[in-house]
Every structure is written in structure tokens, then in C-alpha cells.
N, C-alpha and C positions, 0 to 999 in steps of 0.2 A: 523508574527507568521506561522507556519508550522506544519500541523499534517501528520505523515508519517504512513499510515494504511499498516502493513505487514501481510500476511497470504497466505496459499496455493490458489490455483484456486478451487473455489467454497466455499470458507470460508465466503463469504459476505462482502469483501472488497469495491467492486463497489457500493453495496446497500449502506453500511454504510458510504462510502464517500460522496454519493450523499445526503443522508439526513443530514449528519453534514454540507455540504456545504450549503445546504438550509436552514438549521437553523441559520447558521452564518450570511448569507445573510439577513434572517429575522431580524436580530438584527442589521442590518446596515453596516456589514462588507464587504469590497471589497474583493472577494474570487475567486479564481481559482481552479478548480478540475482538477486533472491529474490522468489518469489511464495509467498504464503500456502499455495496449495494443493499446490505442487510440494513445499514443505518438508514437508507433512502425508505425501506419498507417500514421500518419502525416507526417512521415519521409520516406514514400512510402516502408515500411517494407523492408528497406535495410540492416537489420541484422537478421540473422536467429536465431533459438533456441538453437544452441549449447552454451556451456559453455562461448565462445568468443564472441558470437553474444549477449548474455544475458550481459556478463560484458560491452559490448559498450554501451546497452540500459541503463544499471544501471548509467552509467557514464552520460549520457545524461539526464535522468531524474533528477539526483543530480544536475548538473550543471543548468539545465532549472530551477529547483525549486528555487535554489539561486537566479538566474536572476530574476524572478518573485517576489520573497520576498524582495529582493534588492530594488524593486519599491515600497515597502510598501504596497505590495497586499498580502494577505493571501492565502497559498496553503495548499490545502487538496490532498493527494497523495494516491492513491490504487495501492500498487505495491508489487510483490511477495519478492522483496529486498532479494536476497539469498547471496549477498557479505557482509559479516561484515566489511570489509575494506571502502566501500562505505558509509555503515551506520555510521562508526566513522568519515569519512569526513564529512558526514552532520552534525554530532554532533559540529565537529571543525569549519564547515564553514558556517552553515545556522543559521541565527538568529531566536531564538525561536523554534527551532526545538524540535517536542514531537513525539516520537515513541509509536505506539499502535499497540499491537500484538493481532490479531485476531485469537485465537486458534480453531481448528477443527480437529478431528481425521479424518484418512483415512477412517474408516468405515462410518463416517458421510458424508464424501466428495463422496464417491462412491454411497451411497444412494441418495445424492442431484443432482448428476450429470446429465446433460441433452444431453451432446455431447459425452459421452462415453470415454472421455479423458483418465482417469484413468484405466478403463477396458481394453481398447486397449492397454496401455501400460503395464499392469500387463500380458497381454497375449503375449506380445512381438511384436505386430503388428506396433507400433510406439516406437520411442525413443526420448530423450531428453526432457522427462517429469518430472518437479520438483516434489519430493516427491516419485518418484519411481525411475528411472535411475540415476537423479541428486540429490543429497542430498540438502535437505532444513534445514539449520541451523537455529534453533530457536533463536531469539533475546535473548542475553544474559542478557540485562538490559533495557527492554523498560520500557517506563513511565507508560504504563498501559497495562495490559493483560485481555482480554475479553474472555470468553469463549463461543463458538458459536457451540456447538454440539446438540443443539435441532433446529428443524425446526420452523421457527417463522415467522410471518408476521409483528409483531410490534418490531421495532428496537428502539422505544423512550426511553427506560432506557440507551442503550448503546449510542444512541446519546448524551444523557444528560451526561453521563459520559466524553465523548470525549470532547464535548463543554466545559465541566466545567474544564478539563485539559487544552485546549487549551487557556482559557481566563486567566488562572494563568500567563500566558507570555505577559502580555499587557503592560508592562513598555516601556519606550522610549527605540528607537534603538541605537545601538553604532554607533559612527560615523566612 
């Protein structure tokens, strides 16, 4: 089973993914959590944040997810996922793939951000920022859409929704 949590930077992907992972582990599942930024670091930041660098990292994340999932280990991934073709690849190639879109408006993201990423990009000080000068194509057919436009400390309702979706795919694996 794979839960692919998509959203812009600051939408709460990593927080949600961490809590979903913990809940699944508490239920006795073997789970690996992947985060786009951490995977970049694991590979010594060998790709930049340009469209091409992001595409290479997207491919890496998808193939790594498939590899782990094929070992019968569940995966919860927190990713920007700006390439619809890679999301489609996941649907076609990753058993038990479930897509969750964590939606948050730019107004909300600007209010939340601590690093000033969006503010600096909007002032033209930096580039290659998804949602500002790199388009963010919202997922067309996610399995679950969660609105995260409020500031919250309790993600338990969202976690329950994601875990419920994930557990729907508990059948046997295809040979």
C-alpha cells in the first residue's frame, strides 16, 4: 500500500505523513515514510530545483516508492508531485497507490511560512518556486482531497481519513 500525499510547500504534507506513518505502525504495519526533501538529501542534493532537477527527483521518488512497495513494505510519501505523468506512472506501476491532495491556498501558505520562501519568490529574489514561478498542477483525480486552510495542531481527523483510505487496499498483491 502506498499513500502519496501531494501539496504545496507549507501545506502540512510532512506533518500529515508523519502522523499517518505513526498510526499505521501502531496498527502493526511495516511502513517507510518518504519526503521529497529528505530523498534529495539522501542523494547528496545532486539535483537542483529547476524543472529538470525536479523531474529527475520525481522519477527517483516514484521508482524508490515502487521498489519499497514491491518488498511488501507500505510507503507514505510527502511530495510536491508537480508532474501528472509521474502520478499516472504511479497509478499504473505501484500496487495499492492512493493519492491524497492536501489543499491550501497561497494566502494560507504565506501566513504559515517560516522560511520566507514564497515571500522572497513573489518579490523576485529567488526563482524555481512551485506555486509562484513554477506552476502547480492540482491533481485531477486524487483519491482523497483534504482542505488545510486553517491553522491546526490536531491532525487526527485528517489522519483517520487517510488511514481509512489506505486500508481499503489491503487485498493480496498481484504476482
